[in-house]
Structure formats: structure tokens, C-alpha cells
C-alpha angles and dihedrals in degrees: 000000000000093000088051090055092043088053093046091049091049092051094048090052092049092049090049095048093052089073091053092047091050090054092050093048098043094046097082092047090053091050092049091046092050093045091047091048092054091047093053093046090049092048093048090047091051092050090050090051093049096041108031118189102204091170094063095040090051091049089052092051089050092046089058088059094041116024092192089076116101119211119203112213119240120259111260101212 
């Protein structure tokens, strides 16, 4: 009976520690994802600031007033 309790206790500890281990392992991935996401957002904002596309933005504003209007997305060359 004592061996059964020891094995049960060991399994319970192992199961509880897997959550901890998962948090430790996934933390660097989450940090890298967040950093990359911010870098992409910053880059795209900088590109929009340097190369504005007023025509497309004007079309989107008009489309909000009149949903029938179709706006063609600018070429991303």
C-alpha cells in the first residue's frame, strides 16, 4: 500500500510540474512573437509614413459613407 501511495504522489507531482514546464518553455516563444509583431507594425507604419497612398485611403473613407464603392488595393511592389 505504501508503494502505491508513493507512486501516486510521484505521478501527481509530475502532472502538476508539466504546467510549470510548459510555461517556462513557451515564454521565450511568446516574447519573440511579441517582439516580432511590434517590429512588423513599426516597419509598416514607417513605410506608410514615407510612401503615403492617399488615393486608396480616400477611397476607403468614401466606402465608409457609401458601401457600394469598391476600392482596389494598391500594388505592393
